[in-house]
C-alpha positions as protocol buffer text, in pm:
chain_id: "A"
residue {
  index: 1
  type: UNK
  ca { x: -112 y: 2438 z: 809 }
}
residue {
  index: 2
  type: UNK
  ca { x: -208 y: 2081 z: 897 }
}
residue {
  index: 3
  type: UNK
  ca { x: 18 y: 1879 z: 1127 }
}
residue {
  index: 4
  type: UNK
  ca { x: 33 y: 1582 z: 888 }
}
residue {
  index: 5
  type: UNK
  ca { x: 31 y: 1564 z: 511 }
}
residue {
  index: 6
  type: UNK
  ca { x: -89 y: 1203 z: 512 }
}
residue {
  index: 7
  type: UNK
  ca { x: -255 y: 991 z: 781 }
}
residue {
  index: 8
  type: UNK
  ca { x: -252 y: 623 z: 687 }
}
residue {
  index: 9
  type: UNK
  ca { x: -440 y: 321 z: 816 }
}
residue {
  index: 10
  type: UNK
  ca { x: -363 y: -38 z: 730 }
}
residue {
  index: 11
  type: UNK
  ca { x: -209 y: -367 z: 827 }
}
residue {
  index: 12
  type: UNK
  ca { x: 114 y: -393 z: 1021 }
}
residue {
  index: 13
  type: UNK
  ca { x: 311 y: -683 z: 874 }
}
residue {
  index: 14
  type: UNK
  ca { x: 679 y: -765 z: 899 }
}
residue {
  index: 15
  type: UNK
  ca { x: 782 y: -842 z: 541 }
}
residue {
  index: 16
  type: UNK
  ca { x: 1022 y: -1123 z: 458 }
}
residue {
  index: 17
  type: UNK
  ca { x: 1138 y: -1115 z: 95 }
}
residue {
  index: 18
  type: UNK
  ca { x: 1239 y: -1453 z: -46 }
}
residue {
  index: 19
  type: UNK
  ca { x: 1377 y: -1531 z: -392 }
}
residue {
  index: 20
  type: UNK
  ca { x: 1222 y: -1852 z: -528 }
}
residue {
  index: 21
  type: UNK
  ca { x: 1168 y: -2027 z: -860 }
}
residue {
  index: 22
  type: UNK
  ca { x: 832 y: -2053 z: -1030 }
}
residue {
  index: 23
  type: UNK
  ca { x: 865 y: -2429 z: -975 }
}
residue {
  index: 24
  type: UNK
  ca { x: 881 y: -2368 z: -599 }
}
residue {
  index: 25
  type: UNK
  ca { x: 542 y: -2197 z: -612 }
}
residue {
  index: 26
  type: UNK
  ca { x: 393 y: -2481 z: -815 }
}
residue {
  index: 27
  type: UNK
  ca { x: 541 y: -2754 z: -594 }
}
residue {
  index: 28
  type: UNK
  ca { x: 404 y: -2586 z: -282 }
}
residue {
  index: 29
  type: UNK
  ca { x: 64 y: -2496 z: -430 }
}
residue {
  index: 30
  type: UNK
  ca { x: 122 y: -2121 z: -395 }
}
residue {
  index: 31
  type: UNK
  ca { x: -91 y: -1914 z: -634 }
}
residue {
  index: 32
  type: UNK
  ca { x: 147 y: -1691 z: -829 }
}
residue {
  index: 33
  type: UNK
  ca { x: 107 y: -1314 z: -842 }
}
residue {
  index: 34
  type: UNK
  ca { x: -159 y: -1280 z: -573 }
}
residue {
  index: 35
  type: UNK
  ca { x: -185 y: -1214 z: -202 }
}
residue {
  index: 36
  type: UNK
  ca { x: -316 y: -1520 z: -17 }
}
residue {
  index: 37
  type: UNK
  ca { x: -411 y: -1521 z: 349 }
}
residue {
  index: 38
  type: UNK
  ca { x: -269 y: -1821 z: 537 }
}
residue {
  index: 39
  type: UNK
  ca { x: -261 y: -1941 z: 897 }
}
residue {
  index: 40
  type: UNK
  ca { x: 54 y: -1948 z: 1105 }
}
residue {
  index: 41
  type: UNK
  ca { x: 102 y: -2324 z: 1055 }
}
residue {
  index: 42
  type: UNK
  ca { x: 97 y: -2290 z: 676 }
}
residue {
  index: 43
  type: UNK
  ca { x: 338 y: -1998 z: 687 }
}
residue {
  index: 44
  type: UNK
  ca { x: 581 y: -2194 z: 904 }
}
residue {
  index: 45
  type: UNK
  ca { x: 550 y: -2491 z: 670 }
}
residue {
  index: 46
  type: UNK
  ca { x: 648 y: -2276 z: 371 }
}
residue {
  index: 47
  type: UNK
  ca { x: 939 y: -2124 z: 563 }
}
residue {
  index: 48
  type: UNK
  ca { x: 1084 y: -2471 z: 624 }
}
residue {
  index: 49
  type: UNK
  ca { x: 1076 y: -2535 z: 247 }
}
residue {
  index: 50
  type: UNK
  ca { x: 1277 y: -2226 z: 160 }
}
residue {
  index: 51
  type: UNK
  ca { x: 1647 y: -2278 z: 104 }
}
residue {
  index: 52
  type: UNK
  ca { x: 1842 y: -1952 z: 138 }
}
residue {
  index: 53
  type: UNK
  ca { x: 1786 y: -1626 z: -53 }
}
residue {
  index: 54
  type: UNK
  ca { x: 1588 y: -1468 z: 232 }
}
residue {
  index: 55
  type: UNK
  ca { x: 1638 y: -1092 z: 233 }
}
residue {
  index: 56
  type: UNK
  ca { x: 1625 y: -876 z: 544 }
}
residue {
  index: 57
  type: UNK
  ca { x: 1292 y: -821 z: 716 }
}
residue {
  index: 58
  type: UNK
  ca { x: 1128 y: -480 z: 734 }
}
residue {
  index: 59
  type: UNK
  ca { x: 818 y: -318 z: 874 }
}
residue {
  index: 60
  type: UNK
  ca { x: 561 y: -342 z: 600 }
}
residue {
  index: 61
  type: UNK
  ca { x: 205 y: -373 z: 494 }
}
residue {
  index: 62
  type: UNK
  ca { x: 89 y: -191 z: 182 }
}
residue {
  index: 63
  type: UNK
  ca { x: -10 y: 137 z: 347 }
}
residue {
  index: 64
  type: UNK
  ca { x: 299 y: 138 z: 570 }
}
residue {
  index: 65
  type: UNK
  ca { x: 519 y: 125 z: 260 }
}
residue {
  index: 66
  type: UNK
  ca { x: 322 y: 416 z: 113 }
}
residue {
  index: 67
  type: UNK
  ca { x: 350 y: 623 z: 429 }
}
residue {
  index: 68
  type: UNK
  ca { x: 724 y: 557 z: 457 }
}
residue {
  index: 69
  type: UNK
  ca { x: 771 y: 646 z: 90 }
}
residue {
  index: 70
  type: UNK
  ca { x: 595 y: 978 z: 141 }
}
residue {
  index: 71
  type: UNK
  ca { x: 800 y: 1039 z: 453 }
}
residue {
  index: 72
  type: UNK
  ca { x: 1131 y: 974 z: 273 }
}
residue {
  index: 73
  type: UNK
  ca { x: 1044 y: 1254 z: 33 }
}
residue {
  index: 74
  type: UNK
  ca { x: 977 y: 1487 z: 323 }
}
residue {
  index: 75
  type: UNK
  ca { x: 606 y: 1453 z: 400 }
}
residue {
  index: 76
  type: UNK
  ca { x: 485 y: 1464 z: 758 }
}
residue {
  index: 77
  type: UNK
  ca { x: 309 y: 1132 z: 814 }
}
residue {
  index: 78
  type: UNK
  ca { x: 116 y: 932 z: 1074 }
}
residue {
  index: 79
  type: UNK
  ca { x: 36 y: 560 z: 1061 }
}
residue {
  index: 80
  type: UNK
  ca { x: -233 y: 383 z: 1264 }
}
residue {
  index: 81
  type: UNK
  ca { x: -193 y: 6 z: 1284 }
}
residue {
  index: 82
  type: UNK
  ca { x: -180 y: -284 z: 1532 }
}
residue {
  index: 83
  type: UNK
  ca { x: 103 y: -508 z: 1649 }
}
residue {
  index: 84
  type: UNK
  ca { x: 137 y: -745 z: 1946 }
}
residue {
  index: 85
  type: UNK
  ca { x: 368 y: -724 z: 2246 }
}
residue {
  index: 86
  type: UNK
  ca { x: 609 y: -980 z: 2096 }
}
residue {
  index: 87
  type: UNK
  ca { x: 961 y: -934 z: 1956 }
}
residue {
  index: 88
  type: UNK
  ca { x: 829 y: -895 z: 1603 }
}
residue {
  index: 89
  type: UNK
  ca { x: 592 y: -620 z: 1717 }
}
residue {
  index: 90
  type: UNK
  ca { x: 873 y: -433 z: 1890 }
}
residue {
  index: 91
  type: UNK
  ca { x: 1084 y: -463 z: 1574 }
}
residue {
  index: 92
  type: UNK
  ca { x: 796 y: -324 z: 1368 }
}
residue {
  index: 93
  type: UNK
  ca { x: 745 y: -28 z: 1600 }
}
residue {
  index: 94
  type: UNK
  ca { x: 1117 y: 55 z: 1615 }
}
residue {
  index: 95
  type: UNK
  ca { x: 1159 y: 26 z: 1239 }
}
residue {
  index: 96
  type: UNK
  ca { x: 860 y: 252 z: 1175 }
}
residue {
  index: 97
  type: UNK
  ca { x: 991 y: 518 z: 1414 }
}
residue {
  index: 98
  type: UNK
  ca { x: 1338 y: 495 z: 1258 }
}
residue {
  index: 99
  type: UNK
  ca { x: 1180 y: 604 z: 932 }
}
residue {
  index: 100
  type: UNK
  ca { x: 1041 y: 916 z: 1099 }
}
residue {
  index: 101
  type: UNK
  ca { x: 676 y: 812 z: 1091 }
}
residue {
  index: 102
  type: UNK
  ca { x: 451 y: 910 z: 1381 }
}
residue {
  index: 103
  type: UNK
  ca { x: 226 y: 631 z: 1504 }
}
residue {
  index: 104
  type: UNK
  ca { x: -30 y: 511 z: 1756 }
}
residue {
  index: 105
  type: UNK
  ca { x: 199 y: 225 z: 1868 }
}
residue {
  index: 106
  type: UNK
  ca { x: 356 y: 405 z: 2162 }
}
residue {
  index: 107
  type: UNK
  ca { x: 260 y: 254 z: 2496 }
}
residue {
  index: 108
  type: UNK
  ca { x: 138 y: -87 z: 2602 }
}
residue {
  index: 109
  type: UNK
  ca { x: 49 y: -340 z: 2333 }
}
residue {
  index: 110
  type: UNK
  ca { x: -183 y: -639 z: 2359 }
}
residue {
  index: 111
  type: UNK
  ca { x: -95 y: -1008 z: 2382 }
}
residue {
  index: 112
  type: UNK
  ca { x: -82 y: -1192 z: 2052 }
}
residue {
  index: 113
  type: UNK
  ca { x: 129 y: -1255 z: 1744 }
}
residue {
  index: 114
  type: UNK
  ca { x: 238 y: -978 z: 1510 }
}
residue {
  index: 115
  type: UNK
  ca { x: 151 y: -1040 z: 1145 }
}
residue {
  index: 116
  type: UNK
  ca { x: 408 y: -1151 z: 891 }
}
residue {
  index: 117
  type: UNK
  ca { x: 411 y: -1153 z: 511 }
}
residue {
  index: 118
  type: UNK
  ca { x: 623 y: -1387 z: 302 }
}
residue {
  index: 119
  type: UNK
  ca { x: 691 y: -1212 z: -27 }
}
residue {
  index: 120
  type: UNK
  ca { x: 807 y: -1463 z: -288 }
}
residue {
  index: 121
  type: UNK
  ca { x: 1001 y: -1304 z: -574 }
}
residue {
  index: 122
  type: UNK
  ca { x: 1030 y: -1510 z: -893 }
}
residue {
  index: 123
  type: UNK
  ca { x: 1288 y: -1453 z: -1173 }
}
residue {
  index: 124
  type: UNK
  ca { x: 1029 y: -1257 z: -1376 }
}
residue {
  index: 125
  type: UNK
  ca { x: 1028 y: -995 z: -1093 }
}
residue {
  index: 126
  type: UNK
  ca { x: 669 y: -1085 z: -999 }
}
residue {
  index: 127
  type: UNK
  ca { x: 573 y: -1085 z: -631 }
}
residue {
  index: 128
  type: UNK
  ca { x: 352 y: -1343 z: -465 }
}
residue {
  index: 129
  type: UNK
  ca { x: 245 y: -1291 z: -105 }
}
residue {
  index: 130
  type: UNK
  ca { x: 140 y: -1539 z: 161 }
}
residue {
  index: 131
  type: UNK
  ca { x: 23 y: -1343 z: 462 }
}
residue {
  index: 132
  type: UNK
  ca { x: -48 y: -1443 z: 821 }
}
residue {
  index: 133
  type: UNK
  ca { x: -232 y: -1142 z: 959 }
}
residue {
  index: 134
  type: UNK
  ca { x: -193 y: -1224 z: 1327 }
}
residue {
  index: 135
  type: UNK
  ca { x: -314 y: -948 z: 1555 }
}
residue {
  index: 136
  type: UNK
  ca { x: -350 y: -696 z: 1269 }
}
residue {
  index: 137
  type: UNK
  ca { x: -662 y: -888 z: 1167 }
}
residue {
  index: 138
  type: UNK
  ca { x: -830 y: -726 z: 1467 }
}
residue {
  index: 139
  type: UNK
  ca { x: -732 y: -371 z: 1367 }
}
residue {
  index: 140
  type: UNK
  ca { x: -1032 y: -161 z: 1466 }
}
residue {
  index: 141
  type: UNK
  ca { x: -1161 y: 184 z: 1546 }
}
residue {
  index: 142
  type: UNK
  ca { x: -970 y: 153 z: 1875 }
}
residue {
  index: 143
  type: UNK
  ca { x: -644 y: 208 z: 1683 }
}
residue {
  index: 144
  type: UNK
  ca { x: -764 y: 529 z: 1518 }
}
residue {
  index: 145
  type: UNK
  ca { x: -642 y: 863 z: 1652 }
}
residue {
  index: 146
  type: UNK
  ca { x: -912 y: 1107 z: 1550 }
}
residue {
  index: 147
  type: UNK
  ca { x: -724 y: 1416 z: 1666 }
}
residue {
  index: 148
  type: UNK
  ca { x: -427 y: 1329 z: 1446 }
}
residue {
  index: 149
  type: UNK
  ca { x: -657 y: 1241 z: 1155 }
}
residue {
  index: 150
  type: UNK
  ca { x: -843 y: 1570 z: 1187 }
}
residue {
  index: 151
  type: UNK
  ca { x: -509 y: 1753 z: 1161 }
}
residue {
  index: 152
  type: UNK
  ca { x: -413 y: 1583 z: 832 }
}
residue {
  index: 153
  type: UNK
  ca { x: -450 y: 1680 z: 467 }
}
residue {
  index: 154
  type: UNK
  ca { x: -521 y: 1326 z: 343 }
}
residue {
  index: 155
  type: UNK
  ca { x: -653 y: 1003 z: 489 }
}
residue {
  index: 156
  type: UNK
  ca { x: -497 y: 706 z: 306 }
}
residue {
  index: 157
  type: UNK
  ca { x: -675 y: 370 z: 341 }
}
residue {
  index: 158
  type: UNK
  ca { x: -528 y: 32 z: 256 }
}
residue {
  index: 159
  type: UNK
  ca { x: -759 y: -194 z: 57 }
}
residue {
  index: 160
  type: UNK
  ca { x: -651 y: -507 z: 243 }
}
residue {
  index: 161
  type: UNK
  ca { x: -851 y: -383 z: 544 }
}
residue {
  index: 162
  type: UNK
  ca { x: -1163 y: -499 z: 358 }
}
residue {
  index: 163
  type: UNK
  ca { x: -1076 y: -862 z: 448 }
}
residue {
  index: 164
  type: UNK
  ca { x: -1131 y: -796 z: 820 }
}
residue {
  index: 165
  type: UNK
  ca { x: -1477 y: -700 z: 954 }
}
residue {
  index: 166
  type: UNK
  ca { x: -1326 y: -472 z: 1220 }
}
residue {
  index: 167
  type: UNK
  ca { x: -1070 y: -332 z: 976 }
}
residue {
  index: 168
  type: UNK
  ca { x: -1337 y: -250 z: 720 }
}
residue {
  index: 169
  type: UNK
  ca { x: -1552 y: -88 z: 987 }
}
residue {
  index: 170
  type: UNK
  ca { x: -1257 y: 123 z: 1103 }
}
residue {
  index: 171
  type: UNK
  ca { x: -1190 y: 237 z: 746 }
}
residue {
  index: 172
  type: UNK
  ca { x: -1554 y: 337 z: 701 }
}
residue {
  index: 173
  type: UNK
  ca { x: -1549 y: 529 z: 1030 }
}
residue {
  index: 174
  type: UNK
  ca { x: -1224 y: 702 z: 936 }
}
residue {
  index: 175
  type: UNK
  ca { x: -1358 y: 800 z: 593 }
}
residue {
  index: 176
  type: UNK
  ca { x: -1678 y: 942 z: 741 }
}
residue {
  index: 177
  type: UNK
  ca { x: -1484 y: 1135 z: 1007 }
}
residue {
  index: 178
  type: UNK
  ca { x: -1238 y: 1266 z: 748 }
}
residue {
  index: 179
  type: UNK
  ca { x: -1519 y: 1393 z: 525 }
}
residue {
  index: 180
  type: UNK
  ca { x: -1689 y: 1564 z: 820 }
}
residue {
  index: 181
  type: UNK
  ca { x: -1365 y: 1742 z: 909 }
}
residue {
  index: 182
  type: UNK
  ca { x: -1243 y: 1852 z: 567 }
}
residue {
  index: 183
  type: UNK
  ca { x: -976 y: 1583 z: 526 }
}
residue {
  index: 184
  type: UNK
  ca { x: -940 y: 1443 z: 173 }
}
residue {
  index: 185
  type: UNK
  ca { x: -979 y: 1068 z: 134 }
}
residue {
  index: 186
  type: UNK
  ca { x: -764 y: 830 z: -69 }
}
residue {
  index: 187
  type: UNK
  ca { x: -795 y: 452 z: -111 }
}
residue {
  index: 188
  type: UNK
  ca { x: -580 y: 187 z: -273 }
}
residue {
  index: 189
  type: UNK
  ca { x: -739 y: -135 z: -403 }
}
residue {
  index: 190
  type: UNK
  ca { x: -419 y: -325 z: -306 }
}
residue {
  index: 191
  type: UNK
  ca { x: -468 y: -657 z: -491 }
}
residue {
  index: 192
  type: UNK
  ca { x: -677 y: -781 z: -787 }
}
residue {
  index: 193
  type: UNK
  ca { x: -777 y: -1103 z: -610 }
}
residue {
  index: 194
  type: UNK
  ca { x: -896 y: -914 z: -305 }
}
residue {
  index: 195
  type: UNK
  ca { x: -1089 y: -669 z: -524 }
}
residue {
  index: 196
  type: UNK
  ca { x: -1269 y: -953 z: -701 }
}
residue {
  index: 197
  type: UNK
  ca { x: -1363 y: -1135 z: -383 }
}
residue {
  index: 198
  type: UNK
  ca { x: -1455 y: -833 z: -169 }
}
residue {
  index: 199
  type: UNK
  ca { x: -1614 y: -598 z: -422 }
}
residue {
  index: 200
  type: UNK
  ca { x: -1920 y: -534 z: -204 }
}
residue {
  index: 201
  type: UNK
  ca { x: -1694 y: -459 z: 92 }
}
residue {
  index: 202
  type: UNK
  ca { x: -1502 y: -205 z: -113 }
}
residue {
  index: 203
  type: UNK
  ca { x: -1834 y: -46 z: -202 }
}
residue {
  index: 204
  type: UNK
  ca { x: -1897 y: 0 z: 171 }
}
residue {
  index: 205
  type: UNK
  ca { x: -1550 y: 146 z: 228 }
}
residue {
  index: 206
  type: UNK
  ca { x: -1598 y: 391 z: -60 }
}
residue {
  index: 207
  type: UNK
  ca { x: -1947 y: 491 z: 51 }
}
residue {
  index: 208
  type: UNK
  ca { x: -2074 y: 799 z: -131 }
}
residue {
  index: 209
  type: UNK
  ca { x: -1735 y: 857 z: -290 }
}
residue {
  index: 210
  type: UNK
  ca { x: -1369 y: 930 z: -221 }
}
residue {
  index: 211
  type: UNK
  ca { x: -1130 y: 1198 z: -345 }
}
residue {
  index: 212
  type: UNK
  ca { x: -854 y: 981 z: -488 }
}
residue {
  index: 213
  type: UNK
  ca { x: -833 y: 616 z: -593 }
}
residue {
  index: 214
  type: UNK
  ca { x: -510 y: 425 z: -655 }
}
residue {
  index: 215
  type: UNK
  ca { x: -514 y: 93 z: -840 }
}
residue {
  index: 216
  type: UNK
  ca { x: -336 y: -104 z: -1108 }
}
residue {
  index: 217
  type: UNK
  ca { x: -484 y: -211 z: -1439 }
}
residue {
  index: 218
  type: UNK
  ca { x: -589 y: -557 z: -1319 }
}
residue {
  index: 219
  type: UNK
  ca { x: -763 y: -411 z: -1014 }
}
residue {
  index: 220
  type: UNK
  ca { x: -943 y: -150 z: -1224 }
}
residue {
  index: 221
  type: UNK
  ca { x: -1078 y: -420 z: -1455 }
}
residue {
  index: 222
  type: UNK
  ca { x: -1170 y: -646 z: -1162 }
}
residue {
  index: 223
  type: UNK
  ca { x: -1367 y: -380 z: -974 }
}
residue {
  index: 224
  type: UNK
  ca { x: -1540 y: -235 z: -1279 }
}
residue {
  index: 225
  type: UNK
  ca { x: -1619 y: -568 z: -1441 }
}
residue {
  index: 226
  type: UNK
  ca { x: -1509 y: -423 z: -1776 }
}
residue {
  index: 227
  type: UNK
  ca { x: -1283 y: -576 z: -2041 }
}
residue {
  index: 228
  type: UNK
  ca { x: -1078 y: -269 z: -2126 }
}
residue {
  index: 229
  type: UNK
  ca { x: -917 y: 11 z: -1930 }
}
residue {
  index: 230
  type: UNK
  ca { x: -1107 y: 292 z: -2100 }
}
residue {
  index: 231
  type: UNK
  ca { x: -1445 y: 153 z: -1993 }
}
residue {
  index: 232
  type: UNK
  ca { x: -1307 y: 64 z: -1650 }
}
residue {
  index: 233
  type: UNK
  ca { x: -1198 y: 423 z: -1596 }
}
residue {
  index: 234
  type: UNK
  ca { x: -1547 y: 548 z: -1675 }
}
residue {
  index: 235
  type: UNK
  ca { x: -1687 y: 319 z: -1406 }
}
residue {
  index: 236
  type: UNK
  ca { x: -1429 y: 427 z: -1151 }
}
residue {
  index: 237
  type: UNK
  ca { x: -1515 y: 791 z: -1210 }
}
residue {
  index: 238
  type: UNK
  ca { x: -1850 y: 714 z: -1046 }
}
residue {
  index: 239
  type: UNK
  ca { x: -1681 y: 641 z: -711 }
}
residue {
  index: 240
  type: UNK
  ca { x: -1377 y: 870 z: -704 }
}
residue {
  index: 241
  type: UNK
  ca { x: -1319 y: 1233 z: -799 }
}
residue {
  index: 242
  type: UNK
  ca { x: -960 y: 1163 z: -909 }
}
residue {
  index: 243
  type: UNK
  ca { x: -791 y: 838 z: -1016 }
}
residue {
  index: 244
  type: UNK
  ca { x: -440 y: 704 z: -1069 }
}
residue {
  index: 245
  type: UNK
  ca { x: -406 y: 369 z: -1247 }
}
residue {
  index: 246
  type: UNK
  ca { x: -59 y: 215 z: -1270 }
}
residue {
  index: 247
  type: UNK
  ca { x: 27 y: 16 z: -1583 }
}
residue {
  index: 248
  type: UNK
  ca { x: 365 y: -136 z: -1501 }
}
residue {
  index: 249
  type: UNK
  ca { x: 627 y: -60 z: -1768 }
}
residue {
  index: 250
  type: UNK
  ca { x: 368 y: 143 z: -1963 }
}
residue {
  index: 251
  type: UNK
  ca { x: 353 y: 406 z: -1687 }
}
residue {
  index: 252
  type: UNK
  ca { x: 21 y: 530 z: -1555 }
}
residue {
  index: 253
  type: UNK
  ca { x: -319 y: 658 z: -1663 }
}
residue {
  index: 254
  type: UNK
  ca { x: -451 y: 948 z: -1456 }
}
residue {
  index: 255
  type: UNK
  ca { x: -785 y: 1125 z: -1423 }
}
residue {
  index: 256
  type: UNK
  ca { x: -751 y: 1462 z: -1254 }
}
residue {
  index: 257
  type: UNK
  ca { x: -1125 y: 1522 z: -1238 }
}
residue {
  index: 258
  type: UNK
  ca { x: -1136 y: 1697 z: -1573 }
}
residue {
  index: 259
  type: UNK
  ca { x: -905 y: 1521 z: -1818 }
}
residue {
  index: 260
  type: UNK
  ca { x: -712 y: 1201 z: -1873 }
}
residue {
  index: 261
  type: UNK
  ca { x: -333 y: 1214 z: -1850 }
}
residue {
  index: 262
  type: UNK
  ca { x: -89 y: 949 z: -1973 }
}
residue {
  index: 263
  type: UNK
  ca { x: 238 y: 931 z: -1781 }
}
residue {
  index: 264
  type: UNK
  ca { x: 522 y: 742 z: -1948 }
}
residue {
  index: 265
  type: UNK
  ca { x: 800 y: 584 z: -1746 }
}
residue {
  index: 266
  type: UNK
  ca { x: 1157 y: 495 z: -1837 }
}
residue {
  index: 267
  type: UNK
  ca { x: 1247 y: 145 z: -1943 }
}
residue {
  index: 268
  type: UNK
  ca { x: 1423 y: -53 z: -1670 }
}
residue {
  index: 269
  type: UNK
  ca { x: 1530 y: -409 z: -1596 }
}
residue {
  index: 270
  type: UNK
  ca { x: 1290 y: -509 z: -1319 }
}
residue {
  index: 271
  type: UNK
  ca { x: 1408 y: -755 z: -1052 }
}
residue {
  index: 272
  type: UNK
  ca { x: 1134 y: -711 z: -792 }
}
residue {
  index: 273
  type: UNK
  ca { x: 796 y: -537 z: -828 }
}
residue {
  index: 274
  type: UNK
  ca { x: 707 y: -567 z: -458 }
}
residue {
  index: 275
  type: UNK
  ca { x: 608 y: -228 z: -317 }
}
residue {
  index: 276
  type: UNK
  ca { x: 608 y: -48 z: -654 }
}
residue {
  index: 277
  type: UNK
  ca { x: 242 y: 47 z: -629 }
}
residue {
  index: 278
  type: UNK
  ca { x: 285 y: 147 z: -265 }
}
residue {
  index: 279
  type: UNK
  ca { x: 573 y: 383 z: -341 }
}
residue {
  index: 280
  type: UNK
  ca { x: 381 y: 519 z: -640 }
}
residue {
  index: 281
  type: UNK
  ca { x: 100 y: 623 z: -404 }
}
residue {
  index: 282
  type: UNK
  ca { x: 342 y: 766 z: -147 }
}
residue {
  index: 283
  type: UNK
  ca { x: 529 y: 978 z: -400 }
}
residue {
  index: 284
  type: UNK
  ca { x: 200 y: 1086 z: -560 }
}
residue {
  index: 285
  type: UNK
  ca { x: 58 y: 1202 z: -228 }
}
residue {
  index: 286
  type: UNK
  ca { x: 381 y: 1385 z: -152 }
}
residue {
  index: 287
  type: UNK
  ca { x: 349 y: 1571 z: -481 }
}
residue {
  index: 288
  type: UNK
  ca { x: -14 y: 1666 z: -424 }
}
residue {
  index: 289
  type: UNK
  ca { x: 56 y: 1796 z: -73 }
}
residue {
  index: 290
  type: UNK
  ca { x: 360 y: 1996 z: -182 }
}
residue {
  index: 291
  type: UNK
  ca { x: 222 y: 2220 z: -453 }
}
residue {
  index: 292
  type: UNK
  ca { x: 260 y: 1997 z: -757 }
}
residue {
  index: 293
  type: UNK
  ca { x: -4 y: 1941 z: -1022 }
}
residue {
  index: 294
  type: UNK
  ca { x: -173 y: 1605 z: -1071 }
}
residue {
  index: 295
  type: UNK
  ca { x: 44 y: 1537 z: -1378 }
}
residue {
  index: 296
  type: UNK
  ca { x: 365 y: 1639 z: -1198 }
}
residue {
  index: 297
  type: UNK
  ca { x: 274 y: 1415 z: -904 }
}
residue {
  index: 298
  type: UNK
  ca { x: 217 y: 1126 z: -1144 }
}
residue {
  index: 299
  type: UNK
  ca { x: 553 y: 1186 z: -1310 }
}
residue {
  index: 300
  type: UNK
  ca { x: 730 y: 1178 z: -972 }
}
residue {
  index: 301
  type: UNK
  ca { x: 540 y: 866 z: -869 }
}
residue {
  index: 302
  type: UNK
  ca { x: 636 y: 681 z: -1188 }
}
residue {
  index: 303
  type: UNK
  ca { x: 1000 y: 786 z: -1156 }
}
residue {
  index: 304
  type: UNK
  ca { x: 1021 y: 657 z: -799 }
}
residue {
  index: 305
  type: UNK
  ca { x: 844 y: 328 z: -862 }
}
residue {
  index: 306
  type: UNK
  ca { x: 1044 y: 255 z: -1179 }
}
residue {
  index: 307
  type: UNK
  ca { x: 1362 y: 295 z: -976 }
}
residue {
  index: 308
  type: UNK
  ca { x: 1227 y: 75 z: -698 }
}
residue {
  index: 309
  type: UNK
  ca { x: 1166 y: -227 z: -924 }
}
residue {
  index: 310
  type: UNK
  ca { x: 1538 y: -237 z: -1005 }
}
residue {
  index: 311
  type: UNK
  ca { x: 1612 y: -319 z: -639 }
}
residue {
  index: 312
  type: UNK
  ca { x: 1509 y: -596 z: -403 }
}
residue {
  index: 313
  type: UNK
  ca { x: 1278 y: -485 z: -125 }
}
residue {
  index: 314
  type: UNK
  ca { x: 955 y: -284 z: -88 }
}
residue {
  index: 315
  type: UNK
  ca { x: 1124 y: 55 z: -53 }
}
residue {
  index: 316
  type: UNK
  ca { x: 1428 y: 253 z: -160 }
}
residue {
  index: 317
  type: UNK
  ca { x: 1714 y: 352 z: 65 }
}
residue {
  index: 318
  type: UNK
  ca { x: 1682 y: 689 z: 236 }
}
residue {
  index: 319
  type: UNK
  ca { x: 1792 y: 968 z: 8 }
}
residue {
  index: 320
  type: UNK
  ca { x: 1728 y: 791 z: -322 }
}
residue {
  index: 321
  type: UNK
  ca { x: 1375 y: 928 z: -360 }
}
residue {
  index: 322
  type: UNK
  ca { x: 1488 y: 1281 z: -277 }
}
residue {
  index: 323
  type: UNK
  ca { x: 1756 y: 1255 z: -546 }
}
residue {
  index: 324
  type: UNK
  ca { x: 1491 y: 1148 z: -795 }
}
residue {
  index: 325
  type: UNK
  ca { x: 1281 y: 1447 z: -692 }
}
residue {
  index: 326
  type: UNK
  ca { x: 1573 y: 1687 z: -734 }
}
residue {
  index: 327
  type: UNK
  ca { x: 1639 y: 1562 z: -1086 }
}
residue {
  index: 328
  type: UNK
  ca { x: 1277 y: 1623 z: -1180 }
}
residue {
  index: 329
  type: UNK
  ca { x: 1216 y: 1952 z: -998 }
}
């Protein structure tokens, strides 16, 4: 038995969720629905414009949310990331450990500024992110723990790493090492804008193929260059042995390597879609590493993410996901 079910790599960002109007985004020239990288000055400028409605901060980053989601269901998880030796970095480390995730962050940390992500939530439940990467932009092979990775069932890679030369290189190294040591590889595209701009970089991260790809419909179309999901799926099959494509309120389209599977989800009143795709991946990986079929894992993932969008924040409270699991299985 492997020590970890899932070993994740990705950005370490302290998330700050902020409720704003669509007009606020327009007035401040913030592109709605996408993740935009900003410098610290721009992030501080936006913070001064916000009037109230700031929710509590939490340790985040796309892959971190996935790893925590898997952990809440009971998976054994490890997360490699990079924070600075500032107060925000200490908060991130403590928050991650509180969730029961093992990490490389023990010990001395380097000088710098820990990354932060402003997540703007508009009344239509859409999430728009302005991210200052800080020290996580220099995430590199140095943060990888190859012994822990070797003793894992899955390597999970965050697509946002493609925006950093050292982060992309670390992901490529981790994927190659995982393949050499019998560890399955999974990747999430993370964001349609990032996919469109860094398509060649994703090609490098994927290399000669991965075991499992997570993406949403917009990301699938962006990467494949196709106009419809059916054709996009055919293109994605060329780079991944299995695929899970989220479709918001329509559920998910899966490819288990042999057949397509449609997973329907219950109708809900969404208030915040931030983290829905991350939890989908976490619950899915939990299912796959705990004896469930591809379809069963997709059903669990949809159930968890559809519950998440009815709450503010990128993750559910401890115990909620396990209750969802018990109702299903």
